[in-house]
Biopython code that builds the backbone (N, CA, C, O; Angstrom):
import numpy as np
from Bio.PDB.StructureBuilder import StructureBuilder

atoms = [
    (1, "MET", "N", (-13.756, -176.547, -62.461)),
    (1, "MET", "CA", (-13.808, -176.014, -61.116)),
    (1, "MET", "C", (-13.037, -176.968, -60.205)),
    (1, "MET", "O", (-13.346, -178.157, -60.130)),
    (2, "ASP", "N", (-12.049, -176.441, -59.527)),
    (2, "ASP", "CA", (-11.266, -177.298, -58.641)),
    (2, "ASP", "C", (-11.906, -177.352, -57.254)),
    (2, "ASP", "O", (-12.870, -176.640, -56.971)),
    (3, "GLY", "N", (-11.358, -178.200, -56.408)),
    (3, "GLY", "CA", (-11.939, -178.426, -55.086)),
    (3, "GLY", "C", (-11.927, -177.195, -54.203)),
    (3, "GLY", "O", (-12.856, -176.970, -53.427)),
    (4, "ARG", "N", (-10.872, -176.395, -54.322)),
    (4, "ARG", "CA", (-10.752, -175.214, -53.465)),
    (4, "ARG", "C", (-11.825, -174.179, -53.801)),
    (4, "ARG", "O", (-12.451, -173.616, -52.903)),
    (5, "SER", "N", (-12.036, -173.931, -55.100)),
    (5, "SER", "CA", (-13.044, -172.927, -55.469)),
    (5, "SER", "C", (-14.454, -173.421, -55.138)),
    (5, "SER", "O", (-15.332, -172.622, -54.811)),
    (6, "LEU", "N", (-14.666, -174.717, -55.221)),
    (6, "LEU", "CA", (-15.961, -175.271, -54.833)),
    (6, "LEU", "C", (-16.193, -175.059, -53.342)),
    (6, "LEU", "O", (-17.291, -174.684, -52.930)),
    (7, "LEU", "N", (-15.173, -175.295, -52.540)),
    (7, "LEU", "CA", (-15.281, -175.094, -51.096)),
    (7, "LEU", "C", (-15.563, -173.632, -50.779)),
    (7, "LEU", "O", (-16.397, -173.326, -49.928)),
    (8, "VAL", "N", (-14.874, -172.741, -51.456)),
    (8, "VAL", "CA", (-15.092, -171.314, -51.240)),
    (8, "VAL", "C", (-16.525, -170.941, -51.622)),
    (8, "VAL", "O", (-17.182, -170.192, -50.899)),
    (9, "ASP", "N", (-17.011, -171.457, -52.749)),
    (9, "ASP", "CA", (-18.389, -171.180, -53.166)),
    (9, "ASP", "C", (-19.396, -171.693, -52.143)),
    (9, "ASP", "O", (-20.383, -171.018, -51.848)),
    (10, "VAL", "N", (-19.154, -172.868, -51.610)),
    (10, "VAL", "CA", (-20.062, -173.436, -50.608)),
    (10, "VAL", "C", (-20.038, -172.594, -49.332)),
    (10, "VAL", "O", (-21.090, -172.319, -48.755)),
    (11, "LEU", "N", (-18.857, -172.186, -48.890)),
    (11, "LEU", "CA", (-18.754, -171.373, -47.676)),
    (11, "LEU", "C", (-19.413, -170.010, -47.862)),
    (11, "LEU", "O", (-20.091, -169.519, -46.959)),
    (12, "ILE", "N", (-19.220, -169.403, -49.019)),
    (12, "ILE", "CA", (-19.864, -168.115, -49.296)),
    (12, "ILE", "C", (-21.377, -168.277, -49.338)),
    (12, "ILE", "O", (-22.107, -167.444, -48.802)),
    (13, "GLY", "N", (-21.846, -169.335, -49.966)),
    (13, "GLY", "CA", (-23.282, -169.592, -50.021)),
    (13, "GLY", "C", (-23.874, -169.836, -48.645)),
    (13, "GLY", "O", (-24.961, -169.344, -48.342)),
    (14, "ALA", "N", (-23.174, -170.587, -47.812)),
    (14, "ALA", "CA", (-23.662, -170.868, -46.457)),
    (14, "ALA", "C", (-23.701, -169.589, -45.624)),
    (14, "ALA", "O", (-24.673, -169.335, -44.913)),
    (15, "ALA", "N", (-22.645, -168.787, -45.713)),
    (15, "ALA", "CA", (-22.595, -167.535, -44.955)),
    (15, "ALA", "C", (-23.687, -166.582, -45.416)),
    (15, "ALA", "O", (-24.344, -165.939, -44.597)),
    (16, "THR", "N", (-23.881, -166.492, -46.724)),
    (16, "THR", "CA", (-24.925, -165.625, -47.259)),
    (16, "THR", "C", (-26.297, -166.088, -46.800)),
    (16, "THR", "O", (-27.140, -165.270, -46.432)),
    (17, "SER", "N", (-26.523, -167.383, -46.820)),
    (17, "SER", "CA", (-27.808, -167.919, -46.371)),
    (17, "SER", "C", (-28.066, -167.604, -44.902)),
    (17, "SER", "O", (-29.180, -167.236, -44.531)),
    (18, "LEU", "N", (-27.050, -167.745, -44.072)),
    (18, "LEU", "CA", (-27.212, -167.438, -42.652)),
    (18, "LEU", "C", (-27.523, -165.968, -42.425)),
    (18, "LEU", "O", (-28.359, -165.630, -41.587)),
    (19, "VAL", "N", (-26.853, -165.091, -43.167)),
    (19, "VAL", "CA", (-27.103, -163.657, -43.020)),
    (19, "VAL", "C", (-28.533, -163.319, -43.451)),
    (19, "VAL", "O", (-29.223, -162.551, -42.780)),
    (20, "VAL", "N", (-28.968, -163.892, -44.563)),
    (20, "VAL", "CA", (-30.327, -163.632, -45.049)),
    (20, "VAL", "C", (-31.363, -164.149, -44.049)),
    (20, "VAL", "O", (-32.343, -163.460, -43.761)),
    (21, "LEU", "N", (-31.155, -165.348, -43.521)),
    (21, "LEU", "CA", (-32.090, -165.894, -42.532)),
    (21, "LEU", "C", (-32.122, -165.040, -41.268)),
    (21, "LEU", "O", (-33.189, -164.812, -40.698)),
    (22, "TRP", "N", (-30.959, -164.568, -40.829)),
    (22, "TRP", "CA", (-30.901, -163.731, -39.642)),
    (22, "TRP", "C", (-31.644, -162.423, -39.886)),
    (22, "TRP", "O", (-32.385, -161.959, -39.019)),
    (23, "LEU", "N", (-31.451, -161.819, -41.072)),
    (23, "LEU", "CA", (-32.156, -160.583, -41.390)),
    (23, "LEU", "C", (-33.672, -160.790, -41.437)),
    (23, "LEU", "O", (-34.436, -159.947, -40.967)),
    (24, "LEU", "N", (-34.099, -161.919, -42.009)),
    (24, "LEU", "CA", (-35.531, -162.223, -42.034)),
    (24, "LEU", "C", (-36.083, -162.388, -40.616)),
    (24, "LEU", "O", (-37.185, -161.926, -40.318)),
    (25, "LEU", "N", (-35.329, -163.035, -39.757)),
    (25, "LEU", "CA", (-35.747, -163.198, -38.368)),
    (25, "LEU", "C", (-35.841, -161.852, -37.672)),
    (25, "LEU", "O", (-36.797, -161.599, -36.938)),
    (26, "VAL", "N", (-34.858, -160.986, -37.895)),
    (26, "VAL", "CA", (-34.877, -159.661, -37.282)),
    (26, "VAL", "C", (-36.095, -158.873, -37.759)),
    (26, "VAL", "O", (-36.784, -158.246, -36.955)),
    (27, "VAL", "N", (-36.362, -158.904, -39.062)),
    (27, "VAL", "CA", (-37.522, -158.187, -39.599)),
    (27, "VAL", "C", (-38.810, -158.740, -38.999)),
    (27, "VAL", "O", (-39.686, -157.973, -38.601)),
    (28, "ALA", "N", (-38.930, -160.055, -38.932)),
    (28, "ALA", "CA", (-40.135, -160.662, -38.363)),
    (28, "ALA", "C", (-40.304, -160.272, -36.898)),
    (28, "ALA", "O", (-41.415, -159.976, -36.460)),
    (29, "LEU", "N", (-39.219, -160.270, -36.146)),
    (29, "LEU", "CA", (-39.325, -159.918, -34.726)),
    (29, "LEU", "C", (-39.619, -158.437, -34.522)),
    (29, "LEU", "O", (-40.320, -158.064, -33.582)),
    (30, "VAL", "N", (-39.087, -157.598, -35.399)),
    (30, "VAL", "CA", (-39.383, -156.165, -35.288)),
    (30, "VAL", "C", (-40.851, -155.908, -35.618)),
    (30, "VAL", "O", (-41.509, -155.098, -34.964)),
    (31, "VAL", "N", (-41.356, -156.598, -36.630)),
    (31, "VAL", "CA", (-42.756, -156.393, -37.024)),
    (31, "VAL", "C", (-43.706, -156.953, -35.963)),
    (31, "VAL", "O", (-44.682, -156.296, -35.598)),
    (32, "LEU", "N", (-43.430, -158.146, -35.473)),
    (32, "LEU", "CA", (-44.329, -158.786, -34.519)),
    (32, "LEU", "C", (-44.159, -158.277, -33.089)),
    (32, "LEU", "O", (-45.114, -158.277, -32.313)),
    (33, "ARG", "N", (-42.963, -157.849, -32.743)),
    (33, "ARG", "CA", (-42.646, -157.326, -31.415)),
    (33, "ARG", "C", (-43.166, -158.207, -30.283)),
    (33, "ARG", "O", (-44.018, -157.771, -29.509)),
    (34, "PRO", "N", (-42.669, -159.439, -30.171)),
    (34, "PRO", "CA", (-43.145, -160.298, -29.078)),
    (34, "PRO", "C", (-42.715, -159.727, -27.722)),
    (34, "PRO", "O", (-41.531, -159.493, -27.479)),
    (35, "GLY", "N", (-43.663, -159.516, -26.880)),
    (35, "GLY", "CA", (-43.362, -159.001, -25.546)),
    (35, "GLY", "C", (-42.785, -157.595, -25.584)),
    (35, "GLY", "O", (-42.115, -157.176, -24.641)),
    (36, "ARG", "N", (-43.036, -156.862, -26.662)),
    (36, "ARG", "CA", (-42.528, -155.495, -26.838)),
    (36, "ARG", "C", (-41.006, -155.443, -26.751)),
    (36, "ARG", "O", (-40.446, -154.557, -26.105)),
    (37, "ALA", "N", (-40.347, -156.379, -27.393)),
    (37, "ALA", "CA", (-38.891, -156.426, -27.419)),
    (37, "ALA", "C", (-38.344, -155.212, -28.159)),
    (37, "ALA", "O", (-38.934, -154.754, -29.137)),
    (38, "THR", "N", (-37.219, -154.697, -27.690)),
    (38, "THR", "CA", (-36.590, -153.563, -28.352)),
    (38, "THR", "C", (-35.721, -154.063, -29.500)),
    (38, "THR", "O", (-35.402, -155.250, -29.577)),
    (39, "LEU", "N", (-35.349, -153.165, -30.376)),
    (39, "LEU", "CA", (-34.504, -153.542, -31.513)),
    (39, "LEU", "C", (-33.160, -154.090, -31.043)),
    (39, "LEU", "O", (-32.630, -155.023, -31.646)),
    (40, "GLY", "N", (-32.614, -153.529, -29.989)),
    (40, "GLY", "CA", (-31.338, -154.019, -29.446)),
    (40, "GLY", "C", (-31.435, -155.460, -28.976)),
    (40, "GLY", "O", (-30.516, -156.250, -29.190)),
    (41, "GLU", "N", (-32.539, -155.802, -28.340)),
    (41, "GLU", "CA", (-32.742, -157.178, -27.896)),
    (41, "GLU", "C", (-32.851, -158.124, -29.082)),
    (41, "GLU", "O", (-32.323, -159.236, -29.056)),
    (42, "VAL", "N", (-33.538, -157.670, -30.114)),
    (42, "VAL", "CA", (-33.700, -158.499, -31.303)),
    (42, "VAL", "C", (-32.353, -158.741, -31.980)),
    (42, "VAL", "O", (-32.079, -159.854, -32.429)),
    (43, "LEU", "N", (-31.513, -157.715, -32.057)),
    (43, "LEU", "CA", (-30.217, -157.845, -32.722)),
    (43, "LEU", "C", (-29.250, -158.735, -31.946)),
    (43, "LEU", "O", (-28.301, -159.265, -32.525)),
    (44, "ARG", "N", (-29.475, -158.905, -30.658)),
    (44, "ARG", "CA", (-28.587, -159.766, -29.854)),
    (44, "ARG", "C", (-28.901, -161.250, -29.981)),
    (44, "ARG", "O", (-28.205, -162.075, -29.389)),
    (45, "ILE", "N", (-29.923, -161.605, -30.733)),
    (45, "ILE", "CA", (-30.308, -163.011, -30.851)),
    (45, "ILE", "C", (-29.228, -163.843, -31.536)),
    (45, "ILE", "O", (-28.882, -164.919, -31.048)),
    (46, "LEU", "N", (-28.693, -163.370, -32.649)),
    (46, "LEU", "CA", (-27.720, -164.165, -33.410)),
    (46, "LEU", "C", (-26.491, -164.533, -32.581)),
    (46, "LEU", "O", (-26.153, -165.715, -32.513)),
    (47, "PRO", "N", (-25.809, -163.580, -31.950)),
    (47, "PRO", "CA", (-24.644, -163.980, -31.153)),
    (47, "PRO", "C", (-25.000, -164.959, -30.033)),
    (47, "PRO", "O", (-24.219, -165.855, -29.714)),
    (48, "ALA", "N", (-26.175, -164.782, -29.445)),
    (48, "ALA", "CA", (-26.586, -165.691, -28.374)),
    (48, "ALA", "C", (-26.792, -167.103, -28.910)),
    (48, "ALA", "O", (-26.388, -168.074, -28.269)),
    (49, "VAL", "N", (-27.412, -167.225, -30.069)),
    (49, "VAL", "CA", (-27.640, -168.544, -30.666)),
    (49, "VAL", "C", (-26.316, -169.182, -31.085)),
    (49, "VAL", "O", (-26.125, -170.387, -30.923)),
    (50, "VAL", "N", (-25.408, -168.373, -31.621)),
    (50, "VAL", "CA", (-24.096, -168.894, -32.039)),
    (50, "VAL", "C", (-23.336, -169.442, -30.837)),
    (50, "VAL", "O", (-22.628, -170.441, -30.964)),
    (51, "ARG", "N", (-23.468, -168.816, -29.688)),
    (51, "ARG", "CA", (-22.808, -169.336, -28.483)),
    (51, "ARG", "C", (-23.542, -170.546, -27.918)),
    (51, "ARG", "O", (-22.913, -171.442, -27.355)),
    (52, "LEU", "N", (-24.863, -170.583, -28.062)),
    (52, "LEU", "CA", (-25.663, -171.653, -27.469)),
    (52, "LEU", "C", (-25.511, -172.987, -28.198)),
    (52, "LEU", "O", (-25.382, -174.023, -27.546)),
    (53, "LEU", "N", (-25.522, -172.989, -29.510)),
    (53, "LEU", "CA", (-25.524, -174.247, -30.269)),
    (53, "LEU", "C", (-24.318, -175.141, -29.986)),
    (53, "LEU", "O", (-24.510, -176.335, -29.753)),
    (54, "PRO", "N", (-23.083, -174.627, -29.994)),
    (54, "PRO", "CA", (-21.961, -175.533, -29.671)),
    (54, "PRO", "C", (-22.026, -176.100, -28.255)),
    (54, "PRO", "O", (-21.640, -177.245, -28.023)),
    (55, "ARG", "N", (-22.517, -175.295, -27.307)),
    (55, "ARG", "CA", (-22.643, -175.815, -25.938)),
    (55, "ARG", "C", (-23.693, -176.908, -25.852)),
    (55, "ARG", "O", (-23.504, -177.888, -25.132)),
    (56, "LEU", "N", (-24.791, -176.757, -26.571)),
    (56, "LEU", "CA", (-25.806, -177.810, -26.599)),
    (56, "LEU", "C", (-25.269, -179.077, -27.253)),
    (56, "LEU", "O", (-25.568, -180.187, -26.810)),
    (57, "ALA", "N", (-24.477, -178.907, -28.305)),
    (57, "ALA", "CA", (-23.932, -180.065, -29.010)),
    (57, "ALA", "C", (-22.961, -180.857, -28.132)),
    (57, "ALA", "O", (-22.807, -182.064, -28.322)),
    (58, "ARG", "N", (-22.309, -180.199, -27.179)),
    (58, "ARG", "CA", (-21.350, -180.888, -26.308)),
    (58, "ARG", "C", (-21.962, -181.375, -24.995)),
    (58, "ARG", "O", (-21.329, -182.142, -24.269)),
    (59, "ASP", "N", (-23.162, -180.949, -24.687)),
    (59, "ASP", "CA", (-23.790, -181.275, -23.404)),
    (59, "ASP", "C", (-24.256, -182.731, -23.396)),
    (59, "ASP", "O", (-25.132, -183.102, -24.177)),
    (60, "PRO", "N", (-23.676, -183.563, -22.516)),
    (60, "PRO", "CA", (-24.054, -184.980, -22.491)),
    (60, "PRO", "C", (-25.462, -185.229, -21.951)),
    (60, "PRO", "O", (-26.002, -186.317, -22.152)),
    (61, "THR", "N", (-26.067, -184.260, -21.276)),
    (61, "THR", "CA", (-27.414, -184.462, -20.756)),
    (61, "THR", "C", (-28.490, -184.229, -21.819)),
    (61, "THR", "O", (-29.654, -184.571, -21.612)),
    (62, "VAL", "N", (-28.103, -183.654, -22.942)),
    (62, "VAL", "CA", (-29.042, -183.420, -24.040)),
    (62, "VAL", "C", (-29.115, -184.700, -24.876)),
    (62, "VAL", "O", (-28.072, -185.284, -25.169)),
    (63, "PRO", "N", (-30.296, -185.151, -25.264)),
    (63, "PRO", "CA", (-30.407, -186.376, -26.070)),
    (63, "PRO", "C", (-29.576, -186.292, -27.359)),
    (63, "PRO", "O", (-29.442, -185.222, -27.954)),
    (64, "ARG", "N", (-29.027, -187.427, -27.775)),
    (64, "ARG", "CA", (-28.139, -187.486, -28.932)),
    (64, "ARG", "C", (-28.801, -186.940, -30.201)),
    (64, "ARG", "O", (-28.147, -186.259, -30.990)),
    (65, "ALA", "N", (-30.076, -187.229, -30.404)),
    (65, "ALA", "CA", (-30.755, -186.759, -31.606)),
    (65, "ALA", "C", (-30.783, -185.228, -31.666)),
    (65, "ALA", "O", (-30.670, -184.645, -32.744)),
    (66, "VAL", "N", (-30.930, -184.591, -30.528)),
    (66, "VAL", "CA", (-30.933, -183.126, -30.467)),
    (66, "VAL", "C", (-29.525, -182.605, -30.712)),
    (66, "VAL", "O", (-29.340, -181.634, -31.445)),
    (67, "ARG", "N", (-28.528, -183.246, -30.101)),
    (67, "ARG", "CA", (-27.144, -182.802, -30.273)),
    (67, "ARG", "C", (-26.703, -182.941, -31.728)),
    (67, "ARG", "O", (-26.029, -182.050, -32.245)),
    (68, "VAL", "N", (-27.057, -184.008, -32.387)),
    (68, "VAL", "CA", (-26.660, -184.204, -33.785)),
    (68, "VAL", "C", (-27.361, -183.165, -34.654)),
    (68, "VAL", "O", (-26.743, -182.614, -35.564)),
    (69, "GLY", "N", (-28.604, -182.894, -34.400)),
    (69, "GLY", "CA", (-29.341, -181.914, -35.187)),
    (69, "GLY", "C", (-28.860, -180.496, -34.996)),
    (69, "GLY", "O", (-28.969, -179.684, -35.914)),
    (70, "SER", "N", (-28.328, -180.173, -33.822)),
    (70, "SER", "CA", (-27.888, -178.797, -33.557)),
    (70, "SER", "C", (-26.408, -178.597, -33.796)),
    (70, "SER", "O", (-25.951, -177.456, -33.852)),
    (71, "GLY", "N", (-25.656, -179.649, -33.937)),
    (71, "GLY", "CA", (-24.205, -179.484, -34.079)),
    (71, "GLY", "C", (-23.804, -179.881, -35.398)),
    (71, "GLY", "O", (-22.620, -179.820, -35.728)),
]
sb = StructureBuilder()
sb.init_structure("model")
sb.init_model(0)
sb.init_chain("A")
sb.init_seg("    ")
for serial, (resi, resn, name, xyz) in enumerate(atoms, 1):
    if name == "N":
        sb.init_residue(resn, " ", resi, " ")
    sb.init_atom(name, np.array(xyz, "f"), 0.0, 1.0, " ", f" {name:<3s}", serial, name[0])
structure = sb.get_structure()
């Protein structure tokens, strides 16, 4: 196995893991319905989190330990 195929396998595994975790979160939120959230609101969580994490990682007012853990 060369380095390129290993990298591709790791990226595919990471992407698959993120999709599975997101689906589990969506199912949990649909079942629990916190605050009677609609399905549309639940589905908008992933894009919002994807936009939030890089901004938190760059924010100098956030403690370094939090920035390293989120970025």
